[in-house]
C-alpha positions as CSV (number, residue, x, y, z in Angstrom):
1,M,53.6,53.8,180.4
2,D,54.9,52.7,184.0
3,R,58.4,53.8,182.9
4,L,56.9,57.3,181.7
5,N,55.0,57.5,185.3
6,A,58.3,56.7,187.1
7,S,60.1,59.5,185.2
8,L,57.6,61.9,186.2
9,E,57.1,60.7,189.8
10,K,59.7,63.1,190.7
11,W,57.7,66.2,189.6
12,L,54.1,64.9,190.0
13,P,53.9,62.4,192.4
14,E,50.5,60.1,192.5
15,Q,47.6,61.7,194.1
16,R,44.7,60.1,195.6
17,L,41.1,61.5,195.7
18,F,39.0,59.9,198.1
19,L,35.2,59.6,197.6
20,R,33.5,58.8,201.2
21,S,29.7,57.8,201.3
22,D,27.7,56.7,204.5
23,D,29.1,53.1,204.3
24,T,31.7,52.9,201.9
25,T,35.2,54.9,200.9
26,R,36.2,54.9,197.2
27,F,39.1,56.8,195.9
28,V,40.6,57.9,192.7
29,R,44.2,57.5,191.4
30,L,45.7,60.5,189.6
31,R,48.9,59.0,188.2
32,P,51.6,61.4,187.1
33,V,50.8,61.0,183.4
34,T,46.9,61.7,184.1
35,Q,48.2,64.9,185.9
36,M,50.6,65.9,183.1
37,V,47.6,65.8,180.8
38,G,45.3,67.7,182.7
39,I,48.3,70.4,183.3
40,S,48.8,70.8,179.6
41,G,45.0,70.8,178.8
42,I,44.6,73.9,181.1
43,T,48.1,75.2,179.9
44,L,46.9,75.2,176.3
45,V,43.4,76.6,177.0
46,F,45.0,79.4,179.2
47,G,47.5,80.0,176.1
48,W,44.8,80.0,173.5
49,T,42.7,82.7,175.4
50,L,45.9,84.8,176.2
51,V,46.6,84.7,172.6
52,A,43.1,85.5,171.2
53,S,42.6,88.3,173.6
54,S,46.0,90.0,172.3
55,F,44.7,89.5,168.7
56,L,41.5,91.3,169.8
57,V,43.3,94.3,171.7
58,I,45.7,94.5,168.7
59,D,42.9,94.4,166.1
60,A,40.9,97.1,168.2
61,V,44.0,99.5,168.5
62,S,44.9,99.1,164.7
63,S,41.1,99.8,163.9
64,G,41.2,103.2,166.0
65,D,44.5,104.2,164.2
66,T,42.9,103.3,160.9
67,R,40.1,105.3,161.6
68,D,42.0,108.4,162.5
69,Q,44.2,108.3,159.5
70,I,40.8,108.0,157.4
71,Q,39.5,111.0,159.0
72,R,42.7,113.0,158.6
73,S,42.7,111.9,154.9
74,Q,39.1,112.9,154.6
75,A,39.7,116.4,156.2
76,A,42.7,117.1,154.0
77,F,40.8,116.0,150.9
78,E,37.7,118.4,151.9
79,E,40.4,121.2,152.6
80,R,42.0,120.5,149.0
81,L,38.3,120.4,147.5
82,A,37.8,123.8,149.0
83,E,40.8,125.4,147.7
84,L,40.2,124.2,144.2
85,Q,36.5,125.5,144.2
86,T,38.0,129.0,145.5
87,E,40.6,129.2,143.0
88,R,38.2,127.8,140.2
89,D,36.0,131.0,141.3
90,A,38.7,133.1,141.1
91,R,39.7,132.0,137.7
92,A,36.3,132.4,136.7
93,A,36.0,136.0,137.7
94,E,39.4,136.8,136.0
95,A,38.1,135.2,132.7
96,L,34.9,137.5,133.0
97,A,36.9,140.5,133.7
98,A,39.4,139.8,130.9
99,Q,36.5,139.1,128.6
100,S,35.0,142.7,129.6
101,R,38.2,144.3,128.8
102,F,38.6,142.5,125.5
103,A,35.1,143.6,124.9
104,V,35.9,147.3,125.6
105,A,39.1,147.2,123.6
106,L,37.2,145.8,120.3
107,D,34.8,148.9,120.8
108,Q,37.9,151.2,121.1
109,V,39.3,150.0,117.9
110,S,35.9,150.1,116.3
111,Q,35.5,153.5,117.2
112,M,39.1,154.7,116.1
113,Q,38.5,152.8,113.1
114,S,35.3,154.8,112.4
115,Q,37.3,158.1,113.3
116,L,40.0,156.8,110.9
117,L,37.5,156.4,107.8
118,L,35.9,159.8,108.8
119,S,39.4,161.7,108.7
120,E,40.3,159.8,105.3
121,E,37.2,161.1,103.7
122,S,37.4,164.5,105.1
123,R,41.1,164.7,103.8
124,R,39.8,163.7,100.3
125,E,37.1,166.1,100.4
126,M,39.4,168.9,101.3
127,E,41.8,167.9,98.6
128,T,39.2,167.6,96.1
129,G,38.1,171.2,97.2
130,L,41.6,172.6,97.1
131,A,42.1,171.3,93.6
132,A,38.7,172.9,92.3
133,V,39.6,176.2,93.8
134,Q,43.2,176.1,92.4
135,S,41.7,175.2,89.0
136,T,39.2,177.8,89.2
137,L,41.8,180.5,90.4
138,R,43.7,179.8,87.5
139,D,40.8,179.9,84.9
140,T,39.7,183.2,86.6
141,M,43.4,184.8,86.3
142,A,43.6,183.5,82.7
143,D,40.2,185.1,81.6
144,R,41.1,188.5,83.6
145,D,44.5,188.7,81.8
146,I,42.8,188.0,78.3
147,A,40.0,190.4,79.2
148,V,42.5,192.9,80.0
149,A,44.6,192.3,77.0
150,D,41.6,192.9,74.7
151,A,40.0,195.7,76.1
152,G,43.3,197.7,76.7
153,I,42.3,198.4,80.4
154,A,44.7,198.7,82.9
155,P,45.5,195.7,85.1
156,A,43.3,195.7,88.2
157,P,44.9,195.4,91.7
158,D,46.9,192.2,92.0
159,R,44.9,189.8,94.6
160,T,47.3,187.1,94.1
161,E,48.4,187.6,97.7
162,E,44.7,187.1,98.9
163,F,44.6,183.8,96.8
164,S,47.8,182.6,98.5
165,V,46.5,183.3,102.2
166,A,43.6,181.2,101.1
167,L,45.8,178.5,99.7
168,D,47.9,178.6,103.0
169,I,44.8,178.2,105.2
170,L,43.5,175.5,102.9
171,S,47.2,173.9,103.1
172,G,47.0,174.2,106.9
173,E,43.7,172.5,107.1
174,L,44.8,169.7,104.9
175,R,48.1,169.2,106.8
176,S,45.9,169.3,110.2
177,S,43.8,166.5,108.6
178,A,46.6,164.6,107.6
179,D,48.1,164.9,111.5
180,Q,44.8,163.8,112.8
181,R,44.6,160.7,110.4
182,T,48.1,159.4,111.4
183,E,47.5,159.8,115.2
184,A,44.3,157.8,114.5
185,V,46.2,155.3,113.1
186,E,48.7,155.2,115.9
187,E,45.8,154.8,118.5
188,A,44.1,152.3,116.4
189,Q,47.4,150.2,116.1
190,A,48.0,150.5,119.8
191,A,44.4,149.4,120.7
192,K,44.8,146.3,118.5
193,L,48.0,145.6,120.3
194,T,46.4,145.8,123.6
195,A,43.3,143.6,122.4
196,Q,45.9,140.9,121.0
197,E,47.5,141.1,124.6
198,L,44.1,140.7,126.4
199,T,43.5,137.8,123.9
200,V,46.4,136.1,125.0
201,E,45.7,136.7,128.7
202,R,42.2,135.6,128.6
203,D,43.4,132.3,126.7
204,Q,45.7,131.8,129.7
205,I,43.2,132.1,132.3
206,L,40.5,130.1,130.5
207,A,43.5,127.3,130.0
208,R,44.3,127.5,133.8
209,N,40.4,127.7,134.8
210,D,40.0,124.3,132.5
211,E,42.9,122.7,134.4
212,I,41.4,123.4,138.0
213,L,37.9,122.2,136.4
214,T,39.4,119.0,135.5
215,Q,41.3,118.4,138.6
216,L,38.0,119.3,140.8
217,E,36.1,117.0,138.2
218,D,38.4,114.2,138.8
219,A,38.1,114.6,142.6
220,V,34.4,114.7,143.1
221,T,34.4,111.6,140.6
222,V,36.7,109.6,142.8
223,S,34.7,110.7,146.0
224,V,31.3,109.5,144.7
225,A,32.6,106.0,143.9
226,P,33.2,105.1,147.6
227,L,29.7,106.3,148.7
228,D,28.2,104.7,145.8
229,E,29.6,101.3,147.2
230,V,28.6,102.1,150.6
231,F,24.9,101.5,149.6
232,R,25.4,98.9,147.6
233,N,27.2,96.8,150.5
234,V,24.4,97.1,152.8
235,G,22.1,96.0,149.9
236,M,20.7,99.4,149.0
237,N,20.1,100.6,145.4
238,P,21.8,104.1,145.0
239,D,19.5,105.4,142.5
240,E,16.4,104.8,144.7
241,V,18.1,106.2,147.7
242,L,18.8,109.4,145.6
243,R,15.4,109.6,144.5
244,T,14.0,109.4,147.8
245,I,16.2,112.1,149.3
246,R,15.6,114.4,146.4
247,S,11.7,113.9,146.6
248,G,12.1,115.3,150.2
249,Y,14.5,118.0,149.6
250,S,12.7,119.3,146.2
251,G,11.7,123.1,147.1
252,Q,12.1,125.3,144.4
253,G,11.1,129.2,144.0
254,G,12.4,132.8,143.5
255,P,11.8,135.4,140.7
256,L,13.2,134.4,137.1
257,T,14.9,137.0,135.2
258,P,15.4,136.9,131.4
259,M,18.8,134.8,130.3
260,S,21.3,137.0,128.1
261,Y,23.2,135.2,125.2
262,S,26.6,136.2,123.8
263,T,26.1,136.8,119.9
264,R,30.1,136.5,119.9
265,G,30.3,132.9,120.8
266,N,33.2,131.0,122.3
267,A,33.8,127.3,122.3
268,A,36.3,127.5,125.1
269,L,33.7,129.1,127.1
270,T,31.0,126.9,126.5
271,D,33.3,123.8,127.2
272,T,34.0,125.2,130.5
273,E,30.3,125.7,131.4
274,V,29.6,122.4,130.4
275,K,32.5,121.1,132.8
276,A,31.3,123.2,135.5
277,R,27.8,121.9,135.3
278,Q,28.7,118.3,135.4
279,I,30.7,119.2,138.5
280,I,27.7,120.8,140.1
281,V,25.8,117.7,139.3
282,T,28.3,115.4,140.8
283,L,28.5,117.6,143.9
284,D,24.8,117.4,144.2
285,Q,25.1,113.6,144.2
286,M,27.8,113.8,146.9
287,N,25.4,116.2,149.1
288,T,22.6,113.9,148.4
289,Y,24.7,110.7,149.7
290,R,25.8,112.8,152.7
291,I,22.1,113.4,153.7
292,A,21.4,110.0,153.1
293,I,24.2,108.7,155.2
294,E,23.2,110.9,158.1
295,K,19.7,109.1,157.9
296,L,21.3,105.4,158.1
297,P,22.3,103.7,161.3
298,L,26.1,103.4,160.5
299,A,27.6,104.2,164.0
300,M,28.8,101.6,166.6
301,P,26.1,101.0,169.0
302,V,29.1,100.3,171.9
303,T,32.0,102.6,172.0
304,A,33.4,101.2,175.6
305,N,35.8,97.7,175.3
306,F,33.5,94.6,174.2
307,R,34.1,91.2,172.7
308,Y,32.2,89.9,169.7
309,T,30.8,86.5,171.0
310,S,28.5,86.0,168.0
311,G,27.8,86.8,164.2
312,F,24.9,87.1,161.7
313,G,23.8,83.8,160.5
314,R,22.6,80.1,161.4
315,R,23.7,79.1,164.9
316,W,22.7,76.0,166.8
317,G,20.4,75.1,163.9
318,R,18.4,78.3,164.1
319,M,18.9,81.7,162.4
320,H,20.8,84.6,164.4
321,E,19.4,87.7,163.1
322,G,22.0,90.2,164.5
323,I,25.6,90.3,166.4
324,D,26.4,90.1,169.9
325,M,28.7,92.4,171.9
326,A,29.9,91.2,175.3
327,G,30.7,93.5,178.0
328,P,30.0,94.3,181.8
329,V,26.6,95.0,182.9
330,G,26.0,98.8,182.5
331,T,27.9,99.1,179.6
332,P,26.5,102.2,178.0
333,I,24.4,101.5,174.6
334,H,24.2,104.4,172.1
335,V,21.8,104.8,169.0
336,T,23.7,104.4,165.9
337,G,21.6,106.8,163.7
338,D,18.6,109.5,164.1
339,G,15.4,107.9,164.5
340,V,12.1,107.6,166.4
341,V,11.8,104.7,169.2
342,T,9.0,102.6,168.3
343,F,9.0,100.0,171.3
344,A,10.7,100.3,174.7
345,G,10.2,97.2,177.3
346,R,10.3,93.8,177.7
347,Q,9.7,91.0,174.8
348,G,10.2,87.4,175.3
349,A,13.5,86.1,174.5
350,Y,14.8,89.5,173.7
351,G,14.7,90.5,177.2
352,N,14.5,94.4,177.7
353,L,14.3,95.7,174.0
354,I,14.4,98.9,172.1
355,K,13.4,99.3,168.6
356,I,14.1,102.7,166.7
357,R,12.8,103.3,163.1
358,H,15.0,105.3,160.9
359,E,14.6,106.6,157.5
360,L,14.9,104.8,154.2
361,G,12.9,101.8,155.6
362,T,15.7,100.7,158.2
363,E,15.3,99.9,162.0
364,T,17.8,98.8,164.7
365,R,17.1,96.8,167.6
366,Y,18.8,96.7,171.1
367,A,18.1,93.6,173.3
368,H,18.9,92.2,176.6
369,L,19.4,95.6,178.4
370,S,19.5,96.1,182.1
371,R,18.1,99.8,181.7
372,I,16.1,101.5,179.3
373,N,16.6,105.2,178.9
374,V,13.7,106.2,176.4
375,K,10.1,105.7,175.7
376,V,7.9,105.0,172.5
377,G,7.7,108.1,170.6
378,D,11.0,109.9,171.6
379,R,13.2,111.2,168.5
380,V,16.9,110.3,169.3
381,S,20.0,111.5,167.5
382,Q,23.0,109.3,166.6
383,G,25.1,108.7,169.6
384,D,22.5,109.3,172.3
385,R,22.8,106.9,175.3
386,I,19.3,104.9,175.1
387,G,20.2,102.1,177.5
388,D,22.7,100.0,179.6
389,M,24.0,96.3,178.6
390,G,22.5,93.6,180.5
391,N,21.5,90.0,180.9
392,T,17.8,89.9,180.5
393,G,15.9,87.5,178.1
394,R,17.3,84.3,176.7
395,S,20.9,85.1,177.6
396,T,23.7,83.2,178.9
397,G,25.9,86.4,180.0
398,P,25.7,90.4,180.0
399,H,25.9,91.3,176.3
400,L,24.1,93.3,173.8
401,H,22.3,91.9,170.8
402,Y,22.2,94.4,167.8
403,E,19.9,93.7,164.9
404,V,19.5,96.2,161.6
405,R,16.5,95.6,159.5
406,M,15.8,96.8,156.1
407,N,12.0,96.9,155.3
408,G,11.3,94.4,157.7
409,R,14.1,91.9,156.9
410,A,17.0,91.2,158.9
411,V,20.6,92.0,157.5
412,D,24.1,91.6,158.7
413,P,24.9,94.7,160.8
414,M,28.6,94.3,160.0
415,S,27.7,95.8,156.6
416,F,26.8,98.9,158.0
417,I,29.7,98.9,160.7
418,K,32.0,98.6,157.7
419,A,30.5,101.0,155.3
420,A,31.0,103.7,158.2
421,D,34.5,102.9,158.3
422,N,34.4,103.5,154.6
423,V,32.5,106.7,154.8
424,Q,35.0,108.0,157.6
């Protein structure tokens, strides 16, 4: 030790601290080793403080960047979701139009087939009538020739030309009927070809529509899972939350019109309708979750620079029912969710305290404030400035004591803060 003191004597000469009283004088010797230990301790404390502050700054910066990336990703997802919904509606309209054209084509084919049958029947009747006329004409001419021969009477004027004209007229009508039948057959074939093309077009539209619905269904299903996890992380039952929100948004009305059902039946359309209904149910669940999230205190109470100084849990043998955020006196304090002020004043160890009741059985408390900007009964919205950070009540320095309570029971506010990051 003496050798070590001698080697350090050049840089840290021995110092003496004199303590003088009324009748005595004492001194304390600060040897080089003692000075070295003190300087090393101070250096270590300063270095630890610098490193811890650097980590806090880096964490704050990276947290902001992550939040911005999540917001951009959410915006891109919502934009893609809107595009898929628009494309789905367009494909559905095209499918309905194709179905209508297909029905019209089937009606035309049916009418042409009816006309074809009528034309065929008319042709057969005309052929039968022509054969009967020809037979009657031959019988009449034979009878006439026999009668003339038997009676020895001079032949009557020849009416063969008249019969020939009648036969020509009948032949012309027969040819006209045959031509009409040929045209009807051609039109029926063209109509069948058009119906087949429309069927292919309809099938393609239905396949594309089903693909869009599948993508949309996958997107909304993936989006519901994080929202469901948010409520589980803060200690809530998602099913009870949905029932509570729906009970407050359950209005119905409007005239009722009879429903029409297709008698043709189509399995593809039925599957599409089932999938579309499932997507609507999932979207309704997402919308209900969104309403519930807007009612929860998920924002940060302090948006300026601060430092976490104490977490939720046991501290010094007692339960610390909130988190502490330290900052300068006067730092703005913002409400973390929509609600009603139920207390605004001084309360024991809390000092200046604000209590705000939110929906779904949640309450937030803001303690040790230097200034209160609201009064009991005020309705506040998320982000409103309700007071300033202070050092009132049982406090060792200026900070905000932030509590979150569910049905009167204190829960960890960090679960709500982390849930807010997941929502974004």
